[in-house]
DSSP file (Angstrom, degrees, kcal/mol; ACC not computed):
  #  RESIDUE AA STRUCTURE BP1 BP2  ACC     N-H-->O    O-->H-N    N-H-->O    O-->H-N    TCO  KAPPA ALPHA  PHI   PSI    X-CA   Y-CA   Z-CA
    1    1 A M              0   0    0      0, 0.0   103,-0.1     0, 0.0     2,-0.0   0.000 360.0 360.0 360.0 140.2   43.8  105.8  -31.4
    2    2 A A        -     0   0    0      1,-0.1     3,-0.1   101,-0.1     0, 0.0  -0.320 360.0 -95.6 -70.8 156.9   40.7  103.6  -31.3
    3    3 A F        -     0   0    0      1,-0.1   100,-0.1   100,-0.0    -1,-0.1  -0.566  51.7 -98.3 -71.4 137.2   39.8  101.7  -28.2
    4    4 A P        -     0   0    0      0, 0.0     2,-0.4     0, 0.0    98,-0.2  -0.286  43.1-170.4 -60.0 139.6   41.1   98.0  -28.5
    5    5 A V  E     -A  101   0A   0     96,-2.8    96,-2.7    -3,-0.1     2,-0.8  -0.999  25.8-127.2-133.6 131.8   38.5   95.5  -29.6
    6    6 A V  E     -A  100   0A   0     -2,-0.4    94,-0.3    94,-0.2     3,-0.1  -0.706  27.8-178.9 -76.4 111.1   38.8   91.7  -29.7
    7    7 A E  E     -     0   0A   0     92,-2.5     2,-0.3    -2,-0.8    -1,-0.2   0.666  61.8  -8.7 -88.5 -16.5   37.7   90.9  -33.2
    8    8 A G  E     -A   99   0A   0     91,-1.3    91,-2.6    -3,-0.1     2,-0.3  -0.948  53.3-158.8-173.2 153.8   38.1   87.2  -32.9
    9    9 A T  E     -A   98   0A   0     -2,-0.3    18,-0.4    89,-0.2     2,-0.3  -0.955   7.7-171.1-134.4 156.2   39.3   84.3  -30.8
   10   10 A A  E     -A   97   0A   0     87,-1.9    87,-2.8    -2,-0.3     2,-0.3  -0.993   6.6-155.8-145.6 145.3   40.2   80.7  -31.5
   11   11 A T  E     -A   96   0A   0     -2,-0.3     2,-0.4    85,-0.2    85,-0.2  -0.912   5.5-170.4-120.7 150.9   41.0   77.8  -29.3
   12   12 A T  E     -A   95   0A   0     83,-2.0    83,-2.4    -2,-0.3     2,-0.4  -0.993   1.7-171.3-138.8 131.2   43.0   74.7  -30.0
   13   13 A G  E     -A   94   0A   0     -2,-0.4     2,-0.6    81,-0.2    81,-0.2  -0.993   3.1-167.8-122.2 127.7   43.2   71.6  -27.8
   14   14 A D  E     +A   93   0A   0     79,-3.3    79,-1.9    -2,-0.4    -2,-0.0  -0.878  12.1 173.6-120.0  98.9   45.8   68.9  -28.6
   15   15 A A        +     0   0    0     -2,-0.6    77,-0.1    77,-0.2    -1,-0.1   0.604  60.2  86.1 -79.4 -11.9   45.2   65.7  -26.7
   16   16 A S  S    S-     0   0    0     77,-0.1    77,-0.2     1,-0.1    75,-0.1  -0.274  82.6-128.6 -76.7 174.2   47.9   63.9  -28.7
   17   17 A T        +     0   0    0     73,-0.1     2,-0.1    75,-0.1    75,-0.1   0.087  64.8 127.7-109.6  22.1   51.5   64.1  -27.5
   18   18 A A        -     0   0    0     72,-0.1    73,-0.2     2,-0.0    -2,-0.1  -0.451  51.8-123.8 -78.3 151.4   52.7   65.2  -30.9
   19   19 A S  S    S+     0   0    0     -2,-0.1     2,-0.2    71,-0.1    68,-0.1  -0.981  82.8  44.3-140.5 133.3   54.9   68.3  -31.5
   20   20 A P  S    S-     0   0    0      0, 0.0     2,-0.5     0, 0.0    67,-0.2   0.445  77.1-151.4 -80.6 168.3   54.6   70.7  -33.2
   21   21 A T  E     -E   86   0B   0     65,-2.8    65,-2.2    -2,-0.2     2,-0.8  -0.918  13.4-130.6-105.6 132.1   50.9   71.5  -32.6
   22   22 A A  E     -E   85   0B   0     -2,-0.5     2,-0.4    63,-0.2    63,-0.2  -0.756  29.8-158.7 -81.1 112.9   49.0   73.3  -35.4
   23   23 A V  E     -E   84   0B   0     61,-3.6    61,-2.0    -2,-0.8     2,-0.2  -0.798  12.8-121.1-101.5 133.6   47.3   76.2  -33.5
   24   24 A N  E     -E   83   0B   0     -2,-0.4    59,-0.2    59,-0.2   -14,-0.1  -0.512  14.0-147.8 -77.0 134.9   44.3   77.9  -34.9
   25   25 A Y        -     0   0    0     57,-2.8    56,-0.2    54,-0.3   -14,-0.1  -0.619  40.9 -89.1 -81.9 157.6   44.1   81.6  -35.8
   26   26 A P        -     0   0    0      0, 0.0    55,-2.1     0, 0.0    56,-0.3  -0.267  36.0-113.0 -59.8 158.7   40.7   83.3  -35.3
   27   27 A A  S    S+     0   0    0    -18,-0.4     2,-0.5    53,-0.3   -19,-0.1   0.845 106.4  48.0 -63.9 -33.8   38.5   83.2  -38.4
   28   28 A T        +     0   0    0     52,-0.1     2,-0.4   -21,-0.1    -1,-0.2  -0.948  63.9 161.1-114.2 122.1   38.8   87.0  -38.7
   29   29 A V        -     0   0    0     -2,-0.5    51,-0.4    48,-0.2    50,-0.2  -0.933  22.7-152.5-140.1 113.4   42.2   88.7  -38.5
   30   30 A S    >   -     0   0    0     -2,-0.4     3,-2.1     1,-0.1    47,-0.3  -0.532  33.5 -92.0 -84.3 150.9   42.6   92.2  -39.9
   31   31 A A  T 3  S+     0   0    0      1,-0.3    45,-0.2    46,-0.2    46,-0.1  -0.398 114.7  19.1 -58.1 133.6   45.9   93.5  -41.2
   32   32 A G  T 3  S+     0   0    0     43,-2.8    -1,-0.3     1,-0.3    44,-0.1   0.357  90.8 143.5  85.1  -4.8   47.8   95.2  -38.4
   33   33 A A    <   -     0   0    0     -3,-2.1    42,-3.0    41,-0.1     2,-0.6  -0.307  56.1-113.8 -65.2 151.2   45.8   93.5  -35.6
   34   34 A L  E     -CB  74 100A   0     66,-3.0    66,-2.7    40,-0.2     2,-0.6  -0.784  27.9-154.2 -85.2 123.9   47.6   92.5  -32.5
   35   35 A I  E     -CB  73  99A   0     38,-3.2    38,-1.9    -2,-0.6     2,-0.5  -0.897  10.5-172.4-100.6 123.4   47.7   88.7  -32.1
   36   36 A I  E     -CB  72  98A   0     62,-2.1    62,-3.0    -2,-0.6     2,-0.5  -0.978   3.2-169.2-115.6 126.0   48.0   87.4  -28.6
   37   37 A A  E     -CB  71  97A   0     34,-3.0    34,-2.4    -2,-0.5     2,-0.5  -0.968   4.7-166.1-120.1 128.9   48.6   83.6  -28.1
   38   38 A V  E     -CB  70  96A   0     58,-2.9    58,-1.9    -2,-0.5     2,-0.4  -0.954  10.1-171.7-113.6 128.9   48.3   81.8  -24.8
   39   39 A A  E     -CB  69  95A   0     30,-3.2    30,-2.3    -2,-0.5     2,-0.4  -0.932  12.8-174.5-122.4 144.2   49.7   78.3  -24.4
   40   40 A R  E     -CB  68  94A   0     54,-2.2    54,-2.3    -2,-0.4     2,-0.4  -0.962  10.9-170.4-135.8 119.4   49.5   75.7  -21.6
   41   41 A C  E     -CB  67  93A   0     26,-2.8    26,-2.3    -2,-0.4     2,-1.4  -0.895  28.8-124.0-114.9 141.9   51.4   72.5  -22.0
   42   42 A G  S    S+     0   0    0     50,-3.1     2,-0.3    -2,-0.4    50,-0.2  -0.143  87.6  34.3 -79.2  42.1   51.1   69.5  -19.7
   43   43 A G  S    S-     0   0    0     -2,-1.4     2,-0.7    24,-0.1    24,-0.3  -0.958 101.0 -73.8-175.5 166.9   54.8   69.3  -18.8
   44   44 A I  S    S+     0   0    0     -2,-0.3     2,-0.3    21,-0.1    23,-0.1  -0.677  72.7 152.0 -76.2 115.6   57.8   71.4  -18.2
   45   45 A S        -     0   0    0     -2,-0.7     2,-0.5    -4,-0.1    -4,-0.1  -0.995  52.4-118.3-149.3 144.0   58.7   72.4  -21.7
   46   46 A A        -     0   0    0     -2,-0.3     2,-0.5    21,-0.0    43,-0.1  -0.776  36.6-138.0 -80.3 129.6   60.3   75.2  -23.7
   47   47 A I        -     0   0    0     -2,-0.5     2,-0.6    41,-0.1    41,-0.2  -0.787  12.0-154.3 -92.2 129.9   57.7   76.6  -25.9
   48   48 A G  B     -F   87   0C   0     39,-2.8    39,-2.3    -2,-0.5    -2,-0.0  -0.917   9.2-164.2-109.6 114.1   58.8   77.4  -29.5
   49   49 A W        -     0   0    0     -2,-0.6    37,-0.1    37,-0.2     3,-0.1  -0.628  24.4-106.9 -93.1 152.8   56.9   80.1  -31.3
   50   50 A P    >   -     0   0    0      0, 0.0     3,-1.9     0, 0.0    -1,-0.1  -0.244  52.1 -70.6 -72.5 166.7   57.0   80.6  -35.1
   51   51 A A  T 3  S+     0   0    0      1,-0.2     3,-0.1     3,-0.0     0, 0.0  -0.268 121.7  36.1 -54.0 140.3   58.9   83.5  -36.7
   52   52 A G  T 3  S+     0   0    0      1,-0.3    22,-0.4    -3,-0.1     2,-0.3   0.153  93.3 106.0  98.0 -17.9   57.1   86.8  -36.1
   53   53 A F    <   -     0   0    0     -3,-1.9     2,-0.5    20,-0.1    -1,-0.3  -0.757  53.2-158.1 -94.9 142.4   56.0   86.0  -32.6
   54   54 A T  E     -D   72   0A   0     18,-2.8    18,-2.3    -2,-0.3     2,-0.3  -0.985  18.1-130.2-119.3 125.1   57.6   87.5  -29.5
   55   55 A E  E     -D   71   0A   0     -2,-0.5    16,-0.3    16,-0.2     3,-0.1  -0.579  21.4-176.9 -79.0 133.0   57.3   85.7  -26.2
   56   56 A L  E     -     0   0A   0     14,-3.2     2,-0.3     1,-0.4    15,-0.2   0.810  69.3  -5.1 -91.7 -39.5   56.1   87.8  -23.3
   57   57 A I  E     -D   70   0A   0     13,-1.5    13,-2.2     2,-0.0    -1,-0.4  -0.992  48.8-174.0-156.3 147.2   56.4   85.2  -20.6
   58   58 A E  E     +D   69   0A   0     -2,-0.3     2,-0.4    11,-0.2    11,-0.2  -0.941  23.7 169.8-142.6 123.5   57.1   81.5  -20.1
   59   59 A S  E     +D   68   0A   0      9,-3.0     9,-2.8    -2,-0.3     3,-0.0  -0.995  33.5 167.2-143.4 137.9   56.6   80.0  -16.7
   60   60 A N        +     0   0    0     -2,-0.4     5,-0.2     7,-0.2     7,-0.1  -0.150  48.1 123.7-129.9  35.4   56.5   76.6  -15.0
   61   61 A E        +     0   0    0      3,-0.1     6,-0.1     2,-0.1    57,-0.1   0.718  49.1  84.8 -72.7 -23.7   56.7   78.1  -11.5
   62   62 A D  S >  S-     0   0    0      4,-0.2     3,-0.8     1,-0.1     4,-0.1  -0.209  91.4-107.9 -77.6 175.1   53.5   76.5  -10.1
   63   63 A S  T 3  S+     0   0    0      1,-0.2    -1,-0.1     2,-0.1    -2,-0.1   0.334  99.4  87.7 -85.9   8.8   53.5   73.0   -8.6
   64   64 A S  T 3  S-     0   0    0      2,-0.1    -1,-0.2   -21,-0.0     3,-0.1   0.599  90.6-128.9 -84.3  -9.9   51.5   71.5  -11.5
   65   65 A N    <   +     0   0    0     -3,-0.8     2,-0.2     1,-0.3   -21,-0.1   0.788  69.7 123.2  61.8  28.8   54.6   70.7  -13.6
   66   66 A D        -     0   0    0    -24,-0.1     2,-0.4   -23,-0.1    -1,-0.3  -0.696  57.0-131.3-109.4 167.2   52.9   72.4  -16.6
   67   67 A T  E     -C   41   0A   0    -26,-2.3   -26,-2.8   -24,-0.3     2,-0.4  -0.983  14.8-166.9-123.9 133.9   54.2   75.3  -18.6
   68   68 A T  E     +CD  40  59A   0     -9,-2.8    -9,-3.0    -2,-0.4     2,-0.3  -0.957  12.7 174.7-116.2 137.5   52.3   78.5  -19.5
   69   69 A A  E     -CD  39  58A   0    -30,-2.3   -30,-3.2    -2,-0.4     2,-0.4  -0.992  15.2-163.0-142.6 149.6   53.5   80.9  -22.2
   70   70 A I  E     +CD  38  57A   0    -13,-2.2   -14,-3.2    -2,-0.3   -13,-1.5  -1.000  15.9 169.3-132.9 134.6   52.1   84.1  -23.8
   71   71 A A  E     -CD  37  55A   0    -34,-2.4   -34,-3.0    -2,-0.4     2,-0.3  -0.928  14.2-152.7-139.0 163.1   53.4   85.6  -27.1
   72   72 A Y  E     +CD  36  54A   0    -18,-2.3   -18,-2.8    -2,-0.3     2,-0.3  -0.932  11.4 175.2-136.4 161.6   52.3   88.3  -29.5
   73   73 A A  E     -C   35   0A   0    -38,-1.9   -38,-3.2    -2,-0.3     2,-0.5  -0.959  33.1-111.6-153.0 164.3   52.6   89.1  -33.2
   74   74 A T  E     -C   34   0A   0    -22,-0.4   -40,-0.2    -2,-0.3     2,-0.1  -0.919  39.9-121.7-103.0 129.4   51.3   91.7  -35.6
   75   75 A A        -     0   0    0    -42,-3.0   -43,-2.8    -2,-0.5   -42,-0.1  -0.416  12.4-157.0 -74.9 141.3   49.0   90.3  -38.2
   76   76 A A        -     0   0    0    -45,-0.2   -45,-0.2    -2,-0.1    -1,-0.1   0.727  48.0-114.4 -80.7 -26.3   49.6   90.6  -41.9
   77   77 A G  S    S+     0   0    0    -47,-0.3   -46,-0.2   -46,-0.1   -48,-0.2   0.306 100.2  84.5 109.2  -7.1   45.9   90.2  -42.5
   78   78 A N        +     0   0    0      1,-0.1   -48,-0.1   -48,-0.1   -47,-0.0   0.232  64.4  88.8-108.2  13.1   45.9   86.8  -44.3
   79   79 A E    >   +     0   0    0    -50,-0.2     3,-2.7     2,-0.1   -54,-0.3   0.740  51.4 125.2 -82.7 -23.8   46.0   84.6  -41.1
   80   80 A G  T 3  S+     0   0    0    -51,-0.4   -53,-0.3     1,-0.3   -52,-0.1  -0.067  85.6   0.3 -47.3 123.3   42.2   84.3  -40.6
   81   81 A G  T 3  S+     0   0    0    -55,-2.1    -1,-0.3     1,-0.3   -54,-0.2   0.499 111.2 105.3  78.4   4.3   41.2   80.7  -40.4
   82   82 A T    <   -     0   0    0     -3,-2.7   -57,-2.8   -56,-0.3     2,-0.3  -0.333  61.3-124.4-103.3-170.8   44.7   79.3  -40.9
   83   83 A T  E     -E   24   0B   0    -59,-0.2     2,-0.3    -2,-0.1   -59,-0.2  -0.868  10.0-156.6-131.0 164.3   47.1   77.8  -38.4
   84   84 A F  E     -E   23   0B   0    -61,-2.0   -61,-3.6    -2,-0.3     2,-0.4  -0.962  26.9-112.6-136.4 156.2   50.7   78.2  -37.1
   85   85 A N  E     -E   22   0B   0     -2,-0.3     2,-0.4   -63,-0.2   -63,-0.2  -0.752  23.9-171.3 -98.4 134.5   53.0   75.7  -35.4
   86   86 A V  E     -E   21   0B   0    -65,-2.2   -65,-2.8    -2,-0.4     2,-0.3  -0.982  13.8-147.8-119.2 131.7   54.1   75.8  -31.8
   87   87 A T  B     +F   48   0C   0    -39,-2.3   -39,-2.8    -2,-0.4     2,-0.3  -0.728  30.5 140.9-101.3 152.1   56.8   73.3  -30.6
   88   88 A H        -     0   0    0     -2,-0.3   -41,-0.1   -41,-0.2   -43,-0.1  -0.944  57.2 -62.8-168.4 173.0   57.0   71.8  -27.1
   89   89 A V  S    S-     0   0    0     -2,-0.3     2,-2.0     1,-0.1   -47,-0.1  -0.281  74.0 -80.7 -64.6 164.2   57.9   68.5  -25.5
   90   90 A S  S    S+     0   0    0    -71,-0.1     2,-0.3    -3,-0.0    -1,-0.1  -0.470  90.6 113.9 -75.2  84.2   55.6   65.7  -26.4
   91   91 A V  S    S-     0   0    0     -2,-2.0   -48,-0.1   -73,-0.2   -75,-0.1  -0.895  73.6 -79.1-141.9 168.1   52.7   66.4  -24.1
   92   92 A K        -     0   0    0     -2,-0.3   -50,-3.1   -50,-0.2     2,-0.3  -0.380  53.3-176.8 -66.5 152.1   49.1   67.5  -24.3
   93   93 A S  E     -AB  14  41A   0    -79,-1.9   -79,-3.3   -52,-0.2     2,-0.3  -0.993  19.0-159.1-153.4 156.0   48.5   71.2  -24.9
   94   94 A V  E     -AB  13  40A   0    -54,-2.3   -54,-2.2    -2,-0.3     2,-0.3  -0.960  11.5-168.6-136.1 154.5   45.8   73.9  -25.2
   95   95 A Y  E     -AB  12  39A   0    -83,-2.4   -83,-2.0    -2,-0.3     2,-0.4  -0.992  14.4-165.0-145.0 146.1   45.9   77.4  -26.8
   96   96 A I  E     -AB  11  38A   0    -58,-1.9   -58,-2.9    -2,-0.3     2,-0.4  -0.997  14.8-168.1-128.4 130.3   43.7   80.5  -27.0
   97   97 A V  E     -AB  10  37A   0    -87,-2.8   -87,-1.9    -2,-0.4     2,-0.4  -0.979   1.3-164.6-122.9 130.6   44.5   83.0  -29.7
   98   98 A Y  E     -AB   9  36A   0    -62,-3.0   -62,-2.1    -2,-0.4     2,-0.5  -0.898  11.0-155.6-113.1 141.0   43.1   86.6  -29.8
   99   99 A S  E     -AB   8  35A   0    -91,-2.6   -92,-2.5    -2,-0.4   -91,-1.3  -0.984  20.9-172.6-111.4 120.8   43.0   89.0  -32.7
  100  100 A I  E     -AB   6  34A   0    -66,-2.7   -66,-3.0    -2,-0.5     3,-0.4  -0.960   7.8-163.3-123.1 122.0   42.7   92.6  -31.3
  101  101 A T  E    S+A    5   0A   0    -96,-2.7   -96,-2.8    -2,-0.5     3,-0.1  -0.686  72.6  31.2 -97.5 156.5   42.2   95.7  -33.4
  102  102 A G  S    S+     0   0    0     -2,-0.3    -1,-0.2     1,-0.3     2,-0.1   0.537  85.1 135.6  77.9   6.5   42.8   99.2  -32.2
  103  103 A A        -     0   0    0     -3,-0.4    -1,-0.3  -100,-0.1  -101,-0.1  -0.456  67.6 -84.6 -82.3 159.5   45.7   98.2  -29.9
  104  104 A E        -     0   0    0     -2,-0.1    -1,-0.1     1,-0.1     3,-0.0  -0.344  53.5 -99.6 -58.5 142.7   48.9  100.1  -29.6
  105  105 A V    >>  -     0   0    0      1,-0.2     4,-2.5    -3,-0.1     3,-2.0  -0.527  28.1-134.3 -67.1 124.6   51.4   99.0  -32.3
  106  106 A P  T 34 S+     0   0    0      0, 0.0    -1,-0.2     0, 0.0     4,-0.1   0.791 104.7  60.9 -55.8 -29.6   53.8   96.5  -30.7
  107  107 A A  T 34 S+     0   0    0      1,-0.2     3,-0.2     2,-0.2    -2,-0.1   0.803 113.3  38.1 -67.1 -26.1   56.8   98.3  -32.3
  108  108 A T  T <4 S-     0   0    0     -3,-2.0     2,-0.3     1,-0.3    -1,-0.2   0.884 141.6  -1.3 -86.3 -47.2   55.8  101.4  -30.4
  109  109 A Q  S  < S-     0   0    0     -4,-2.5    -1,-0.3    24,-0.0    -2,-0.2  -0.857  73.3-142.8-149.7 108.1   54.7   99.7  -27.1
  110  110 A A        -     0   0    0     -2,-0.3    -5,-0.1    -3,-0.2    -3,-0.0  -0.319  41.3 -85.4 -65.7 152.6   54.8   96.0  -26.7
  111  111 A P        -     0   0    0      0, 0.0     2,-0.3     0, 0.0    -1,-0.1  -0.253  49.6-141.8 -55.0 148.0   51.9   94.4  -24.7
  112  112 A Q        -     0   0    0     -3,-0.1     2,-0.3    20,-0.1   -56,-0.0  -0.878  14.4-164.2-120.4 150.8   52.6   94.4  -20.9
  113  113 A L        -     0   0    0     -2,-0.3     2,-0.1   -57,-0.1     3,-0.1  -0.906  20.3-119.9-127.7 154.7   51.9   91.9  -18.1
  114  114 A S        -     0   0    0     -2,-0.3    15,-0.1     1,-0.2     3,-0.1  -0.346  54.7 -72.2 -78.4 173.8   51.8   92.0  -14.4
  115  115 A A        -     0   0    0     13,-0.4    12,-0.7     1,-0.1    -1,-0.2  -0.320  65.4 -85.8 -62.6 152.4   54.1   89.9  -12.3
  116  116 A T        -     0   0    0     10,-0.1     2,-0.5    -3,-0.1    -1,-0.1  -0.404  40.6-150.3 -63.2 130.8   53.2   86.2  -12.4
  117  117 A A        -     0   0    0     -2,-0.1     2,-0.4    -3,-0.1    -1,-0.0  -0.920  15.8-171.3-104.9 128.3   50.7   85.2   -9.7
  118  118 A I        +     0   0    0     -2,-0.5     2,-0.3   -57,-0.1    -2,-0.0  -0.946  33.1  67.4-123.3 139.0   51.0   81.7   -8.4
  119  119 A G  S    S-     0   0    0     -2,-0.4     2,-0.4     2,-0.1    -2,-0.0  -0.892  73.1 -76.4 148.8-174.7   48.7   79.7   -6.2
  120  120 A T        +     0   0    0     -2,-0.3     2,-0.3     3,-0.0    -2,-0.1  -0.980  55.4 139.3-122.4 133.0   45.3   78.2   -6.0
  121  121 A S        -     0   0    0     -2,-0.4    -2,-0.1     1,-0.1     0, 0.0  -0.974  53.0-137.6-165.3 150.5   42.2   80.2   -5.5
  122  122 A T  S    S+     0   0    0     -2,-0.3    -1,-0.1     1,-0.2    -2,-0.0   0.518 111.0  45.3 -87.0  -7.1   38.6   80.4   -6.6
  123  123 A L  S    S-     0   0    0      2,-0.0    -1,-0.2    -3,-0.0    -3,-0.0  -0.582  83.6-168.1-131.4  69.3   39.1   84.2   -6.8
  124  124 A P        -     0   0    0      0, 0.0    -5,-0.0     0, 0.0    -4,-0.0  -0.287   4.5-173.1 -63.3 144.9   42.5   84.7   -8.5
  125  125 A D        -     0   0    0      3,-0.0     3,-0.1     0, 0.0    -2,-0.0  -0.821   9.1-154.6-142.4  96.2   43.9   88.2   -8.3
  126  126 A P        -     0   0    0      0, 0.0   -10,-0.1     0, 0.0     3,-0.1  -0.178  36.9 -80.9 -68.3 166.0   47.1   89.0  -10.3
  127  127 A A        -     0   0    0    -12,-0.7   -13,-0.1     1,-0.1   -10,-0.1  -0.250  57.0 -95.5 -61.6 154.4   49.5   91.7   -9.3
  128  128 A S        -     0   0    0     -3,-0.1   -13,-0.4   -14,-0.1     2,-0.4  -0.307  37.0-158.7 -72.5 159.4   48.5   95.2  -10.3
  129  129 A L        -     0   0    0    -15,-0.1   -15,-0.1    -3,-0.1   -17,-0.0  -0.986  13.9-164.1-142.1 126.9   49.8   96.8  -13.5
  130  130 A T        -     0   0    0     -2,-0.4     3,-0.1     3,-0.0    -2,-0.0  -0.905  30.1-141.0-108.0  99.8   50.1  100.4  -14.5
  131  131 A P        -     0   0    0      0, 0.0     2,-0.2     0, 0.0    -2,-0.0  -0.212  18.9-103.4 -64.4 149.7   50.6  100.3  -18.2
  132  132 A T              0   0    0      1,-0.2   -20,-0.1     0, 0.0   -23,-0.0  -0.475 360.0 360.0 -65.5 139.5   53.0  102.7  -20.0
  133  133 A G              0   0    0     -2,-0.2    -1,-0.2    -3,-0.1   -24,-0.0   0.457 360.0 360.0  85.7 360.0   51.2  105.5  -21.8
């Protein structure tokens, strides 16, 4: 298997309070690429991902009253430069979406995360993670 490479990223900022938010895919998305989407919403909210996305984590544990969520999907290859809709309560929200080639196929091994790290620091240090495989 090839070493994973980030082939593209896209950001979306939605200062309106409308829901759903149209979130940008990267301009380049290859068929079979791993799509990782990170969302941060300005309120305690359930994040609703479109069909095909699997949520890894959703947390509002910190004292900011915001919600952070991460989800993944496998690209069909026709997503480049398009959008997908994410639902949430009517608050401001921001998103980063990565397209990663050469990653393990999620059906074989889903992406893994360390435990949630909460706090304030100029040098954040999440919990360690020993990935499977």
